[in-house]
ZAMARGU-4260 file (C-alpha; in steps of 0.2 Angstrom, whole numbers, plus 5000, padded with zeros to 4 digits):
<rodrens>
0) 4961/4833/5277 | 4947/4846/5274 | 4960/4860/5279 | 4972/4853/5266 | 4958/4852/5253
5) 4953/4870/5256 | 4971/4876/5255 | 4974/4867/5239 | 4957/4874/5231 | 4962/4891/5237
10) 4979/4889/5228 | 4970/4883/5212 | 4958/4898/5213 | 4972/4910/5215 | 4981/4903/5200
15) 4965/4904/5189 | 4962/4922/5194 | 4980/4927/5191 | 4980/4918/5174 | 4964/4926/5169
20) 4970/4943/5174 | 4987/4941/5164 | 4977/4934/5149 | 4966/4949/5149 | 4980/4961/5151
25) 4989/4952/5136 | 4973/4953/5126 | 4970/4971/5130 | 4988/4976/5125 | 4987/4966/5109
30) 4971/4974/5104 | 4977/4992/5108 | 4995/4990/5101 | 4991/4982/5084 | 4978/4987/5070
35) 4965/4973/5067 | 4974/4969/5050 | 4991/4967/5059 | 4982/4957/5073 | 4977/4944/5060
40) 4994/4944/5052 | 5002/4939/5069 | 4987/4927/5074 | 4990/4919/5057 | 5008/4914/5060
45) 5001/4902/5074 | 4990/4892/5063 | 4996/4878/5050 | 4992/4879/5032 | 4995/4889/5016
50) 5010/4878/5011 | 5026/4887/5009 | 5018/4904/5004 | 5029/4919/5008 | 5035/4936/5003
55) 5048/4935/4990 | 5051/4954/4986 | 5049/4969/4997 | 5046/4987/4994 | 5048/4987/4976
60) 5044/5005/4969 | 5031/5007/4956 | 5032/5026/4957 | 5041/5039/4965 | 5030/5042/4980
65) 5035/5034/4997 | 5018/5024/4997 | 5020/5018/4979 | 5028/5002/4983 | 5023/4984/4982
70) 5028/4967/4989 | 5027/4950/4980 | 5021/4934/4987 | 5023/4916/4980 | 5021/4898/4986
75) 5033/4887/4976 | 5024/4872/4982 | 5007/4878/4974 | 5013/4874/4955 | 5026/4880/4944
80) 5027/4897/4934 | 5023/4906/4924 | 5008/4908/4936 | 4993/4918/4935 | 4995/4935/4944
85) 4984/4943/4957 | 4985/4961/4962 | 4977/4962/4979 | 4971/4979/4986 | 4967/4980/5005
90) 4954/4991/5012 | 4954/5005/5024 | 4941/5018/5017 | 4955/5026/5006 | 4962/5034/5022
95) 4971/5020/5030 | 4980/5003/5027 | 4998/4996/5026 | 5003/4982/5014 | 5015/4975/5028
100) 4999/4971/5038 | 4991/4960/5024 | 5003/4946/5021 | 4990/4934/5028 | 4979/4939/5013
105) 4992/4938/5000 | 4999/4921/5007 | 4981/4914/5006 | 4980/4918/4988 | 4998/4912/4985
110) 4994/4896/4992 | 4980/4894/4979 | 4992/4895/4965 | 4994/4914/4962 | 5009/4925/4961
115) 5002/4939/4972 | 5007/4957/4971 | 5002/4968/4986 | 5003/4986/4984 | 5002/5002/4995
120) 4993/5017/4988 | 4991/5035/4993 | 4978/5039/5005 | 4966/5053/5010 | 4969/5067/5016
125) 4985/5069/5007 | 4977/5065/4991 | 4959/5062/4984 | 4950/5054/4970 | 4958/5049/4958
130) 4975/5048/4965 | 4972/5031/4974 | 4964/5025/4958 | 4980/5031/4947 | 4991/5021/4960
135) 4980/5006/4957 | 4982/5007/4938 | 5001/5011/4940 | 5003/4995/4951 | 4994/4985/4939
140) 5004/4993/4924 | 5020/4988/4934 | 5014/4970/4936 | 5011/4968/4918 | 5028/4973/4913
145) 5038/4964/4927 | 5028/4949/4932 | 5038/4938/4921 | 5054/4941/4931 | 5046/4935/4947
150) 5038/4919/4939 | 5021/4927/4934 | 5012/4926/4918 | 5008/4945/4912 | 4995/4938/4901
155) 4985/4931/4915 | 4983/4946/4928 | 4967/4947/4939 | 4963/4959/4953 | 4955/4957/4970
160) 4952/4968/4985 | 4941/4971/5000 | 4931/4986/5004 | 4940/5002/4997 | 4952/4989/4990
165) 4938/4981/4981 | 4934/4998/4972 | 4953/4999/4968 | 4952/4982/4960 | 4936/4983/4951
170) 4937/5001/4944 | 4952/4999/4933 | 4943/4983/4926 | 4927/4993/4922 | 4934/5011/4917
175) 4947/5007/4903 | 4954/5024/4903 | 4965/5021/4919 | 4975/5007/4911 | 4975/5014/4893
180) 4985/5029/4901 | 4999/5016/4904 | 4998/5010/4886 | 4990/4994/4892 | 4977/4985/4880
185) 4958/4981/4884 | 4959/4964/4893 | 4974/4966/4903 | 4964/4962/4918 | 4956/4945/4915
190) 4944/4945/4930 | 4941/4954/4946 | 4935/4949/4963 | 4927/4962/4975 | 4924/4958/4993
195) 4911/4970/5001 | 4916/4984/4989 | 4907/5000/4985 | 4902/5002/4967 | 4886/5012/4967
200) 4887/5024/4981 | 4883/5041/4974 | 4877/5053/4982 | 4890/5052/4995 | 4883/5049/5013
205) 4897/5042/5023 | 4913/5051/5029 | 4925/5040/5019 | 4917/5042/5002 | 4914/5061/5006
210) 4931/5064/5011 | 4939/5054/4997 | 4927/5057/4982 | 4917/5073/4985 | 4930/5086/4978
215) 4929/5078/4960 | 4919/5090/4950 | 4910/5076/4940 | 4905/5063/4954 | 4897/5051/4943
220) 4914/5047/4936 | 4919/5040/4953 | 4906/5026/4952 | 4911/5009/4944 | 4893/5005/4940
225) 4893/5020/4927 | 4906/5010/4917 | 4895/4994/4916 | 4899/4986/4899 | 4896/4969/4890
230) 4914/4967/4887 | 4921/4970/4904 | 4931/4956/4913 | 4921/4943/4923 | 4917/4950/4940
235) 4915/4940/4956 | 4906/4950/4969 | 4903/4946/4987 | 4894/4954/5001 | 4886/4950/5018
240) 4868/4954/5022 | 4873/4962/5038 | 4886/4974/5030 | 4882/4992/5037 | 4899/5000/5032
245) 4896/4996/5013 | 4878/4991/5010 | 4875/4975/5000 | 4866/4984/4987 | 4882/4990/4980
250) 4886/4972/4974 | 4869/4968/4970 | 4866/4983/4959 | 4883/4981/4950 | 4879/4962/4947
255) 4862/4967/4940 | 4870/4980/4928 | 4882/4968/4921 | 4869/4954/4919 | 4858/4966/4910
260) 4872/4968/4898 | 4876/4950/4896 | 4892/4951/4905 | 4900/4937/4916 | 4897/4940/4935
265) 4895/4929/4949 | 4886/4937/4964 | 4888/4929/4982 | 4877/4936/4996 | 4882/4928/5013
270) 4868/4928/5025 | 4872/4936/5042 | 4890/4942/5037 | 4896/4959/5041 | 4908/4970/5032
275) 4924/4962/5040 | 4917/4945/5039 | 4921/4945/5020 | 4940/4947/5023 | 4943/4938/5039
280) 4941/4921/5030 | 4958/4925/5020 | 4966/4921/5037 | 4969/4903/5042 | 4960/4904/5060
285) 4943/4911/5052 | 4944/4902/5036 | 4930/4890/5040 | 4917/4904/5043 | 4913/4908/5024
290) 4920/4900/5008 | 4927/4917/5001 | 4944/4911/4998 | 4939/4895/4989 | 4925/4903/4979
295) 4935/4919/4974 | 4951/4909/4969 | 4941/4896/4959 | 4933/4910/4949 | 4949/4920/4946
300) 4958/4904/4941 | 4945/4898/4929 | 4945/4915/4920 | 4963/4917/4920 | 4967/4901/4912
305) 4980/4901/4897 | 4972/4907/4881 | 4972/4894/4867
</rodrens>
């Protein structure tokens, strides 16, 4: 009896060890083969939620460059059109990123009732400031002229983004010149949400900002805070206290500048959160960590309501 028990225990132990080794190898391969945003995209497929949100258009050109393309996401179960339109910009330090890896973020907002436009944009080192900002404005301009064909309301455009994408989302809302060059009026962007974004980072001290911005001869023109104005679109700015990639003072300073002018701004500081903790909650497996999705969606919906 004792011998049989030992043999059975030995088989169980070997099975546990083998299973552990296989899982470790799978995890190692998964994390090495796929970039973190793509990992979230794949993991997100295993979790229920987000209604019937999905991509309804792929690789629509908004310019002539290979990276000037966008995707559109919608959730037909989250209300009827014409819907408010959210243009979402992913992060990556202005030198990395791929819209095909961020479907999880677009689906999250689509399930909240937005028609979501997800653009690619040109990256460093092929380009430098202001090329990626020009692309952001061009994608917003395309949205303003084509949203209605896809069920969106061109009079209810909002922007959002994480990290460098938050910069791309907030800067066109603050500096009116970029959209004006496309013939778009002031107020085209009804509101903007920035997740862990850089808005007040001159002098440049980090490699990403040095590489992206330092060639511009008038560096203060790269700073969203320099374009603070009372009539700017309402801003929702969020940061984590443990963010060492983009320091929280960026959001705090931007919010303070807008408040001083009497503009609408909602500042959210999440205690203990790091840089990527601000975007992870857009994916279903991590949604309980921080209320980023619920709070940013509520703000953007409130400030993109139909005008009376």
